[in-house]
N, C-alpha and C positions, 0 to 999 in steps of 0.2 A: 677903672677896669680897662684893661687892654684886651683886644681880641687876639686870640692865638692864631697864628698862621699854621695851616696844615703842613705836615712834614712832606718833603719832596718824595716822590716815588722811589728814587734811587737811594734813599736813606737806608743805612744797614738795619735800623730798628724796624722799619716798615718791611724790609725783606724777611727778617726773622719772623715777624708777625704772620706774613703770608705763608711761610713754611709751616709754622705751628698750626695755623688754621687748616691748611691742606692736609696735614697729618691727622688732625682731629676728624676729618671725614673718613680717613682710613680706619681709625679707631672705632668710629661709629658703625662703619660697615662690618667690622669684625664683631662688634657687640651684637649686631642684628643676626649675624651667623650663629653666635653662641646662644642667642635666644631660640633660634630655630632648632638648634641641636638639643636644647632641653625639651622642647616640644616633641621632637622626634624620640627622645629617650622615653618620655612618658607614654607616647602613642605606641611605641614598640612594646613596652611592658604591657599595656592593655590588650594589644592585638595577640601577643604571644601567650599571655595568661588566659585570655578568653578562648583561644584556639585549643590550648592544653586542656582546659576544663571541658570543652566540647568533646574533644577526642577521647578523654578518659571516660566520660559517661557514655559516649557512643559505643566504645569497646565493651564496656560493662553490659550495655543493653544487647549488643550483638552476641555476647557470650551467655546470655540468659541469666546473668547474675542479678540484674535489676529489671523489673518489668516496666515501671513508669519512671522515666527520667527526663520529663519535659522541662521541669523548673531549672535544674542545673544546665541543661542544654541551652535553654533560652537565655540563661544568665551569661553563658559563654558567648553566645551570638551577640548579646547586648554589649558586652565588653569590646568585642571586635568592632562593632559599629561605632561605639564611642571613640575608640582609638582612631578609626578612619576619619570620623568627623573632626576630631581634634587636630589630626595631622593636616586635613584639608584646610581648616581655618588658619592654622599656623603658616602654611604655604601661602595662602592668600594675603595674610597680614604681611609676611616677609616681602612678597612681590610689591605690594602697595607701599610699604615703608621704603624699600630700595628705590622705587621709581621717584618718590618724593625727594629722597636724599640726592639722587642723580640730578634732578631738576634744580635743586637748590645749589648744588655744586657748580652746575653749568652756568647758572645766573651769576654766582660769585666770580667765576672764572671770566665771564664776559665783562664784568665790571672791573676786572683787574685786582680784585681783593685777594685772590689766591692764584697760584700758578695753574693748577688743574691740568698739568701736562701728562701725568700718569693716568692710565685708564683703570677703571674698576674691572678686575678679572671676573670671569664667570664664577658664580657661587657654587662650589663643589657641595656645599651643605644643601643647597636648594636641589641640586641634581640627585643627591642621595635621598633627600626627603621625597622626591618624586618617585624614585625607584621603590622606596618603602611603601609609598601609597599604592603603587601597582600591586606589590606583594600582599598588602592588606586587602585589597579588593579581590585578588585571586583567592585569598583565604576565605573571605565571606561567601564568595561564589561557590567554592568547594563545600563549604558548610551547609549552604542552603540547597545544594543539588541532591 
């Protein structure tokens, strides 16, 4: 058996591997954004449906159509709280995952395994999720007031 010598850094195959690995970080980042978008979609459904249930039964109670509407009202509040909690956990997971991905990318760039010249842009999905979280919190505050 003969020992194989490592390919030189200037080898075209090594250069292509670096580029593919660098692009895989971008694909992983976009995949994390898609995961957060699915969490947002579910949380928005829960918040919207819960708020609608709450408002419907609140209006029925205000019009004296229904006398006791605590159970549906509480169910609406619970749905909004679950949506807010789910969105909060999704945001925390996304931030934690992206921090780990950035750290790994920086380590690989420092070792010369990838180029790492392009920067990760700010996540518009994370910004949108944060705005949705504020809207959800405003909804629950208006429901409890």
